[in-house]
C-alpha positions in Angstrom: 57.1 50.0 3.1 59.1 48.2 5.7 61.6 46.6 3.4 64.3 48.3 1.6 63.8 48.6 -2.3 66.5 47.4 -4.6 68.2 50.3 -6.6 66.9 48.9 -10.1 63.5 48.4 -8.8 63.2 52.0 -7.4 64.4 53.5 -10.6 62.1 51.3 -12.6 59.0 52.5 -10.6 60.2 56.3 -10.8 60.6 55.8 -14.6 57.3 54.1 -15.2 54.7 56.3 -16.8 57.2 59.0 -17.6 56.9 60.1 -21.3 58.7 62.5 -23.4 57.3 66.1 -22.9 55.6 67.8 -25.9 57.7 69.1 -28.7 58.4 72.8 -29.4 60.2 74.7 -32.3 63.7 75.8 -31.5 66.0 77.9 -33.5 69.2 76.0 -34.3 71.2 78.7 -32.4 69.5 77.9 -29.3 69.4 74.2 -29.8 72.7 73.0 -28.2 71.8 70.4 -25.6 68.3 69.9 -26.8 66.8 66.5 -27.6 65.4 65.9 -31.1 61.6 65.1 -30.9 61.7 64.2 -34.6 64.3 62.8 -36.9 66.1 65.1 -39.3 66.5 64.5 -42.8 68.6 66.3 -45.5 66.8 68.9 -47.4 69.7 69.2 -49.7 72.7 67.2 -51.2 76.0 68.0 -49.8 78.3 68.7 -52.0 75.5 69.7 -54.4 77.8 69.1 -57.3 81.1 67.7 -58.0 83.8 69.9 -56.5 87.6 70.3 -56.2 89.0 69.0 -53.1 92.3 70.9 -53.6 93.7 74.1 -55.0 94.9 73.4 -58.7 93.7 72.9 -62.0 90.5 71.0 -63.3 91.4 69.1 -66.3 90.0 66.3 -68.6 92.1 63.1 -67.4 92.4 62.0 -71.0 94.2 65.2 -71.8 96.9 64.6 -69.1 97.2 60.8 -68.8 100.9 61.1 -69.0 103.1 63.8 -67.7 104.4 66.4 -68.7 101.1 67.7 -70.3 100.8 71.3 -71.5 97.1 72.8 -71.4 95.7 76.0 -72.3 94.1 77.7 -69.1 90.7 79.1 -70.0 89.6 80.7 -66.6 89.2 80.3 -63.0 86.8 78.9 -60.4 86.8 79.6 -56.6 84.4 78.5 -53.8 81.2 80.6 -54.4 82.3 81.7 -57.9 82.1 78.8 -60.4 83.0 78.8 -64.0 80.1 79.1 -66.5 81.7 77.2 -69.4 82.5 73.8 -70.5 86.2 72.6 -70.6 87.3 71.4 -74.0 89.9 69.4 -75.2 93.6 70.3 -74.1 92.0 73.0 -71.7 92.5 73.5 -68.0 90.7 75.7 -65.4 92.5 77.2 -62.5 90.5 76.0 -59.5 90.4 76.3 -55.8 89.2 74.0 -53.1 85.5 73.9 -52.8 84.8 75.2 -56.4 82.4 73.4 -58.6 84.0 71.3 -61.2 83.3 72.7 -64.7 81.3 70.6 -67.3 83.7 68.3 -69.1 86.3 68.0 -66.4 86.7 64.8 -64.3 90.0 65.2 -62.5 92.3 68.1 -60.5 95.9 68.3 -60.7 97.3 70.0 -57.4 99.2 73.1 -58.0 102.2 71.6 -56.3 102.5 69.5 -59.4 101.8 72.2 -61.9 104.0 74.9 -63.5 102.1 78.0 -64.8 103.4 79.5 -68.1 101.3 82.4 -68.9 98.0 81.2 -70.5 99.3 77.7 -70.3 100.0 75.2 -67.6 102.4 72.3 -67.7 101.2 69.4 -65.5 104.0 67.5 -64.1 101.9 64.6 -62.7 99.5 62.6 -64.7 95.8 63.2 -63.9 93.7 60.2 -62.8 89.8 60.4 -63.3 88.2 61.2 -60.0 91.5 62.4 -58.4 91.1 65.2 -55.9 87.4 65.5 -56.7 84.6 65.5 -54.1 81.5 63.8 -55.9 78.0 65.3 -55.5 76.4 63.7 -52.5 79.9 62.5 -50.9 78.7 63.6 -47.4 74.9 63.2 -47.7 72.0 63.2 -50.3 68.5 65.1 -50.1 66.1 62.7 -48.2 68.5 60.8 -46.0 67.7 60.9 -42.2 71.0 61.6 -40.4 69.8 62.7 -37.1 67.3 60.5 -35.3 64.7 61.5 -32.7 66.0 61.2 -29.3 69.5 62.4 -30.1 70.7 65.1 -27.8 72.2 67.7 -29.9 75.9 68.5 -29.4 78.2 70.9 -31.3 78.9 68.5 -34.3 75.2 67.7 -34.5 74.3 71.5 -34.8 76.7 71.7 -37.7 75.3 68.8 -39.4 71.8 70.0 -38.9 72.7 73.5 -40.4 74.3 71.6 -43.3 71.3 69.5 -44.0 69.3 72.8 -44.4 67.5 73.3 -41.1 67.4 76.6 -39.4 65.2 75.2 -36.6 64.2 72.0 -35.0 61.6 70.3 -33.2 62.8 69.5 -29.6 61.3 68.1 -26.5 60.5 70.7 -24.0 63.0 71.0 -21.3 61.8 69.3 -18.1 61.5 72.0 -15.3 62.8 70.7 -12.1 61.9 72.6 -8.9 64.5 72.3 -6.1 63.6 72.9 -2.4 66.1 72.8 0.5 64.8 72.3 4.1 66.1 72.7 7.4 66.7 75.2 10.3 70.4 74.7 9.9 70.9 75.9 6.5 71.8 79.2 5.1 72.4 80.2 1.5 76.1 80.2 0.0 77.8 83.6 0.7 75.7 84.1 4.0 77.4 83.9 7.4 76.0 80.8 9.2 74.9 81.0 12.7 76.4 79.0 15.6 74.4 76.0 14.9 74.1 76.4 11.2 75.8 75.2 7.9 75.8 76.4 4.4 73.3 74.7 2.0 75.3 73.1 -0.7 73.0 70.5 -2.2 70.8 72.8 -4.2 73.7 73.9 -6.3 74.8 70.2 -7.1 71.1 69.2 -7.9 70.9 72.3 -10.3 74.0 71.3 -11.9 72.8 67.9 -12.5 69.5 69.2 -14.0 71.4 71.6 -16.4 73.9 68.9 -17.4 71.0 66.7 -18.4 69.2 69.3 -20.3 66.6 70.5 -17.9 65.8 73.7 -16.2 66.3 74.3 -12.5 63.7 76.2 -10.5 65.2 77.3 -7.2 62.5 77.3 -4.4 65.1 78.5 -1.9 65.4 77.3 1.7 62.5 76.3 3.9 62.9 76.1 7.7 61.6 73.1 9.5 58.1 74.7 9.9 55.0 73.0 8.2 53.7 76.1 6.8 56.9 77.1 5.0 57.6 73.7 3.7 53.9 73.1 2.5 53.9 76.7 0.9 57.0 75.9 -1.2 55.6 72.5 -2.3 52.4 74.2 -3.4 54.5 76.9 -5.4 56.0 74.1 -7.4 52.5 72.5 -8.0 51.1 75.8 -9.0 53.9 76.5 -11.2 53.3 73.0 -13.0 56.9 71.9 -12.7 57.8 68.5 -14.2 59.9 67.4 -11.1 59.8 68.5 -7.6 63.1 67.7 -5.6 63.1 68.2 -1.9 66.4 68.1 0.0 66.5 66.9 3.6 63.7 66.0 6.0 63.1 62.8 4.2 63.7 60.4 7.2 61.3 59.6 10.1 62.8 61.9 12.9 60.6 64.3 14.8 62.0 67.2 12.5 61.5 65.3 9.2 58.4 67.1 8.0 58.8 66.5 4.1 57.1 63.0 3.8 53.9 64.0 5.4 53.5 67.4 3.9 54.1 66.0 0.6 51.1 63.8 1.1 49.0 66.6 2.6 49.8 68.4 -0.9 48.4 65.5 -2.7 51.5 63.6 -3.5 50.8 59.9 -3.8 54.2 58.5 -2.3 55.2 55.3 -4.0 58.0 54.2 -1.8 60.8 55.3 0.5 63.9 53.6 1.9 66.2 52.2 -0.7 68.8 49.3 -0.4 71.7 51.5 -1.3 74.6 53.3 0.5 74.6 56.4 0.4 71.0 57.4 0.0 68.8 55.0 1.8 66.0 57.5 3.0 64.8 58.7 -0.5 61.2 58.6 -1.4 59.5 59.1 -4.6 55.8 59.7 -5.6 53.5 61.7 -8.0 51.0 64.2 -8.1 49.3 64.0 -11.5 52.0 64.8 -13.8 54.6 66.0 -11.3 57.1 63.5 -10.3 58.2 64.0 -6.6 61.7 63.0 -5.2 62.7 63.4 -1.7 66.5 63.2 -1.3 68.4 62.8 1.8 70.0 65.9 3.2 73.5 64.5 3.4 75.4 66.0 0.4 76.7 62.9 -0.9 73.7 61.0 -0.4 71.7 63.7 -2.3 74.1 63.8 -5.4 74.3 60.1 -5.7 70.7 59.8 -5.7 70.3 62.4 -8.2 72.6 60.7 -10.7 70.8 57.3 -10.2 67.3 58.6 -10.2 66.8 62.3 -11.1 69.3 62.2 -14.3 67.5 59.1 -15.8 64.0 60.8 -15.1 65.1 64.0 -16.9 66.6 61.8 -19.8 63.1 59.9 -20.1 61.1 63.1 -20.0 63.5 64.6 -22.6 62.7 61.7 -24.9 66.3 60.1 -24.9 66.8 56.5 -25.3 69.9 56.5 -23.1 68.0 56.6 -19.9 69.8 54.3 -17.6 73.0 55.3 -15.7 76.0 54.7 -17.8 78.1 51.9 -16.2 81.3 50.5 -17.2 83.5 47.6 -16.3 86.7 48.0 -14.3 89.0 46.3 -11.9 89.3 46.7 -8.2 92.4 48.7 -7.1 92.3 47.2 -3.7 90.7 44.5 -1.5 87.1 45.0 -0.6 85.4 43.5 2.4 82.0 41.6 1.9 79.0 43.9 1.6 75.6 43.8 3.5 72.1 44.3 1.9 72.7 47.7 0.7 74.3 48.4 -2.6 77.2 50.6 -2.3 78.4 53.7 -4.4 81.7 54.4 -3.4 83.8 57.4 -4.2 86.8 56.2 -6.0 89.9 57.2 -8.1 90.3 56.0 -11.5 93.5 54.8 -13.1 94.4 52.4 -16.1 96.9 49.7 -16.1 99.5 48.9 -18.6 96.8 47.0 -20.7 94.5 50.1 -20.6 92.0 48.3 -18.2 90.2 50.7 -15.8 91.1 50.2 -12.3 88.9 51.8 -9.5 90.2 52.4 -5.9 87.7 53.4 -3.4 88.7 56.0 -1.0 89.3 55.0 2.6 86.6 57.3 4.0 83.1 57.1 2.6 81.1 59.2 4.9 78.1 60.7 3.2 78.6 64.2 4.8 82.1 64.6 3.1 82.0 66.6 -0.1 85.8 66.9 -0.7 86.3 63.1 -1.5 83.3 63.4 -4.1 84.9 66.5 -5.7 88.1 64.4 -5.9 86.5 61.3 -7.2 86.6 60.3 -10.7 84.1 57.5 -10.4 81.6 55.6 -8.2 82.6 52.2 -7.6 79.5 49.9 -7.2 79.5 47.1 -4.8 76.3 44.8 -5.2 74.1 44.1 -2.2 75.6 40.9 -0.4 78.6 40.9 -2.6 81.4 38.7 -1.0 84.8 40.0 -0.3 86.8 40.6 -3.2 90.6 41.0 -4.0 92.6 43.7 -5.9 92.2 43.0 -9.4 88.8 41.4 -9.3 86.1 42.6 -11.8 83.8 45.5 -10.6 81.4 48.1 -12.3 81.9 51.9 -12.0 79.9 54.9 -13.0 82.4 57.6 -14.2 82.0 61.0 -12.8 82.6 63.3 -15.8 82.7 67.1 -15.6 80.6 69.2 -15.4 79.1 66.7 -13.0 
């Protein structure tokens, strides 16, 4: 394709045809970060009975409508150890938070408003029906659907799922993403580079994006710029039946850029390459059966930005999540910006907030796509549309926040 593909169209074509992966049963202890394949309904009512919200005395409100009131204490109830009897006229029950309210009681007077006198208690505060009582079903009732399909489970969701009565859930299978770095110039982190070599950093970032989105990264290592080595690695990914293959580097059209023809030789039908964006123009995408193939540029910032704009949404869709599109937010420019050309810019920027709480994005002065330090320092990507006119500080803009661990 000779023209440059707009970013939204490129993302739409990548996502087209992707479906949520089959569901699998996952015990709740292993479900953090998993995506629900089916909604979760309550198997029980919470609380299952009226219970005390405070430590104090359970009473019949009619017996303590005015203070002081002197009532006979007939027993005690604690969480997990209720009182089997019924509360009669002019009787009280010593009760602790979470204990079931005894039959006949309809209020609790907190212990700070009561004075114990042997087998009796003097209530110094009048009781009111329902006071300090958690009614049955206050939180939820049996049969209510509280966690929808497509929800990615966080810590709070796990607590709710457990309270609903579930020990396991149906979750979409985690997308498996193979990552292949290419290039004679690359050595693994921790190794001593040769005279003409650098440390391969992209694989770690892409694996981090995969993990952050709930996928499983499969490291194919580093392949030198040799046809047989690259083709063998691509075929390993195919044989392993990964859901996504990500190649890093070799995506352009130079004499040493071998990835595109070798993907095609391996049976990948390429859909497009070259996108109207900066950084990341020489990105390509295609499919081989059920496997999505993304060829990301070798420049570190280009590879990472492309992974956020295209790989992360693909993982979200494969996981069955509804929040597929990149999360964009409005902001204001922190400095003047020149007019833009035909490529949409994703600029590393600092993020602050003005006195009105409005986000202000200030692009860093240097945006070279080889520079990782500004990306690590950036708090957002400032988005400048293609052909955007010159803009002044304070003008509206769009950003994509870069939250940790990304």
